[in-house]
C-alpha positions in Angstrom: -8.5 8.3 -32.5 -9.5 10.1 -29.3 -7.0 9.9 -26.4 -7.5 11.1 -22.9 -4.3 11.9 -21.0 -5.2 11.7 -17.3 -2.7 13.9 -15.4 -3.1 12.7 -11.8 -1.1 12.8 -8.6 -0.7 9.3 -7.3 -0.7 8.5 -3.6 1.2 5.8 -1.8 -2.1 3.7 -1.6 -2.6 1.4 -4.7 -6.3 0.9 -3.8 -6.9 4.7 -3.8 -5.0 5.0 -7.0 -7.1 2.3 -8.6 -10.2 4.4 -7.6 -8.6 7.3 -9.4 -8.3 5.2 -12.5 -11.9 4.0 -12.3 -13.3 7.6 -12.0 -11.1 9.0 -14.8 -11.7 6.1 -17.2 -15.5 6.4 -16.7 -15.3 10.2 -17.5 -12.9 9.7 -20.5 -15.1 7.0 -22.0 -18.2 9.1 -21.6 -16.3 11.8 -23.6 -15.6 9.4 -26.5 -12.0 8.4 -25.7 -10.8 5.1 -27.1 -7.3 5.2 -25.4 -7.0 6.4 -21.8 -3.5 7.1 -20.6 -2.2 7.5 -17.0 1.3 8.5 -15.9 4.3 6.4 -14.7 3.8 5.3 -11.1 0.0 5.4 -11.2 0.0 2.4 -9.0 2.1 4.1 -6.3 4.1 7.3 -6.4 7.9 7.3 -6.0 9.5 8.1 -2.7 8.4 5.0 -0.8 9.6 1.4 -0.9 8.2 -0.2 -4.1 8.8 -3.9 -3.5 5.9 -4.2 -1.0 3.4 -2.8 -3.6 4.7 -4.6 -6.7 2.4 -7.2 -8.2 2.6 -9.3 -11.4 0.6 -8.5 -14.5 -2.0 -11.2 -13.4 -2.2 -9.7 -9.9 -5.2 -7.9 -8.5 -4.2 -4.3 -9.3 -3.6 -5.0 -13.0 -6.7 -7.1 -13.1 -8.7 -4.2 -11.6 -7.4 -1.9 -14.3 -8.4 -4.5 -17.0 -11.9 -4.8 -15.5 -12.3 -1.0 -15.7 -11.1 -0.9 -19.3 -13.3 -3.7 -20.4 -16.4 -2.2 -18.6 -16.0 1.0 -20.5 -14.8 -0.5 -23.8 -11.5 1.3 -23.9 -7.7 0.6 -23.7 -6.0 1.8 -20.6 -2.3 2.6 -20.2 -1.0 3.0 -16.7 2.3 2.8 -14.8 2.8 0.1 -12.2 5.5 -2.0 -10.5 6.0 -5.7 -11.0 8.4 -8.1 -9.2 11.8 -8.7 -10.7 13.6 -12.1 -10.4 16.6 -10.4 -8.9 14.7 -9.0 -5.9 14.1 -5.5 -7.3 11.0 -4.4 -9.1 10.4 -3.5 -12.8 8.9 -0.2 -13.7 6.1 -1.5 -15.9 3.8 0.3 -18.2 0.6 -1.7 -18.3 -1.6 -1.8 -21.5 -4.9 -3.5 -21.0 -8.5 -3.7 -22.4 -10.2 -5.2 -25.4 -8.2 -8.5 -25.2 -4.9 -6.8 -24.8 -3.0 -7.2 -21.5 0.7 -6.6 -21.8 3.5 -4.7 -20.0 6.5 -2.7 -21.1 9.4 -2.7 -18.6 11.2 0.7 -18.6 14.6 0.2 -20.3 16.4 3.4 -19.3 16.6 3.9 -15.5 16.7 7.3 -13.9 20.2 7.3 -12.5 20.7 11.1 -12.8 20.2 14.3 -10.9 21.1 12.6 -7.6 18.4 9.9 -7.9 19.3 6.2 -8.4 16.4 4.3 -9.8 18.5 1.2 -10.6 19.1 0.7 -6.8 15.5 -0.7 -6.5 14.4 -1.1 -10.1 15.6 -3.6 -12.7 15.8 -2.5 -16.3 13.7 -3.9 -19.1 15.3 -5.1 -22.3 12.9 -5.0 -25.2 11.0 -2.2 -27.0 7.2 -2.9 -27.1 4.6 -1.9 -29.7 0.9 -2.7 -29.2 -2.0 -2.3 -31.7 -5.2 -0.5 -30.9 -7.9 -0.4 -33.5 -5.3 -1.0 -36.2 -3.0 1.7 -34.9 0.5 0.7 -33.7 1.5 2.4 -30.5 5.0 2.3 -29.1 5.6 2.5 -25.3 8.1 4.6 -23.4 8.5 5.7 -19.8 10.0 9.0 -18.4 13.8 8.9 -18.7 13.4 6.9 -21.9 12.6 10.3 -23.6 16.3 11.2 -23.4 17.2 8.4 -25.7 16.2 9.0 -29.4 17.3 5.6 -30.5 14.4 4.0 -28.6 11.8 6.2 -30.3 13.4 5.4 -33.7 13.3 1.7 -32.9 9.6 1.9 -32.1 9.0 3.7 -35.4 11.0 0.9 -37.2 8.6 -1.5 -35.5 5.6 0.3 -37.1 4.6 2.7 -34.3 2.7 5.7 -35.6 2.5 7.2 -32.0 4.5 6.7 -28.9 2.7 6.7 -25.5 5.1 8.3 -23.0 4.2 8.0 -19.3 6.3 10.0 -16.9 6.8 11.1 -13.3 9.2 13.9 -14.1 11.4 15.2 -11.4 11.3 18.9 -10.6 14.3 21.2 -10.5 16.1 24.0 -12.3 15.6 23.7 -16.1 13.6 20.4 -15.8 10.4 21.8 -17.2 12.2 23.2 -20.2 14.0 19.9 -20.8 10.8 17.9 -20.6 9.0 20.2 -23.2 12.1 20.2 -25.5 12.6 16.4 -25.3 9.0 15.5 -26.0 9.0 17.6 -29.1 12.4 16.4 -30.2 11.5 12.7 -29.9 8.4 13.4 -32.1 10.6 14.9 -34.8 13.3 12.2 -34.4 10.8 9.4 -35.1 8.2 11.4 -37.1 5.6 10.0 -34.8 2.9 11.4 -32.6 4.0 11.6 -28.9 1.3 11.2 -26.3 3.0 12.3 -23.2 1.1 11.8 -19.9 2.9 13.0 -16.7 2.2 13.1 -13.0 0.8 16.4 -11.9 2.7 18.6 -9.6 1.8 17.3 -6.1 1.9 20.9 -4.7 4.0 19.9 -1.7 7.5 18.9 -0.9 7.7 15.1 -1.1 11.5 14.8 -0.9 13.9 14.1 -3.7 11.8 11.5 -5.5 10.6 12.5 -9.0 6.9 13.1 -8.2 5.9 15.2 -11.1 5.7 18.6 -12.7 2.6 18.1 -15.0 2.9 19.5 -18.5 1.3 16.5 -20.3 1.2 17.1 -24.0 0.2 15.7 -27.4 2.8 16.5 -30.0 2.5 16.0 -33.8 5.1 14.1 -35.9 6.5 17.5 -36.9 7.2 18.4 -33.3 4.3 20.9 -32.9 2.4 21.0 -29.6 -1.1 20.0 -30.5 -2.4 20.3 -26.9 -0.9 20.7 -23.4 -1.9 20.8 -19.7 -0.4 22.9 -17.0 1.1 21.7 -13.7 -2.1 20.9 -11.8 -4.2 17.7 -12.2 -6.4 17.6 -15.2 -7.5 15.6 -18.3 -6.5 16.3 -21.9 -9.0 15.0 -24.4 -7.5 15.1 -27.9 -8.3 13.7 -31.3 -5.1 12.8 -33.2 -4.8 11.4 -36.7 -2.4 8.4 -37.0 -2.9 8.4 -40.8 -1.0 11.7 -41.0 2.2 10.0 -40.1 2.6 8.4 -43.6 2.5 11.8 -45.3 4.9 13.4 -42.8 7.4 10.5 -43.3 7.2 11.1 -47.1 7.8 14.8 -46.7 10.4 14.5 -44.0 12.0 11.0 -44.5 14.5 11.2 -41.6 14.0 7.5 -40.9 14.7 6.5 -44.5 17.6 8.9 -44.8 19.6 7.5 -41.8 23.2 6.6 -42.6 24.1 5.3 -39.1 
């Protein structure tokens, strides 16, 4: 399966960000991608009020992404915000195209390093796995990468790869942590990890986590298959989901668990 990881810098304008999705999907599809992945907060970057931009999965922004996906015959994954019944929003990872239109609400909220995501964002409750061309893909968002149990739960639900969308906060040691955690989660779950992050915006946008780049595709043995730098770019990669079965026979950490 060919995947395109589109490392963008979102703006605060959902319409402009939808235009970014349109142009990147067209280019990715022309290059043979079947799965086109965008970062967390593609709809609108962090650092501004999110409630005014939140829309349901059947709203115009998600419908626009679905139309783009269907036009080009691909499946698109992109971060957005949806309304929550408690007055906050949900940090939702939209998966749409080819008859699929679902969302994963981020379970683990970024209440760390001086940021309090839970103040305005409600947590999700359920892991989500979707199927694309017979391949089961788990979904995760940013801070989720610090919780190996989620990645193992996705593997238990059949995921051969985990799509990880992020808007990773900058700071001392944060790049090293990102790179280590993405590789560790691949090893924990013996799954491919397709990690698409917001690019470094190149300017000071305050304390909000607006991105450091470093999107990567990591093998089930924790090897970096391909990686981007900090700046905006697209990573087009072929990965082999069938290799997961052999890795899990060779390194049966899921089967050998005692706890």
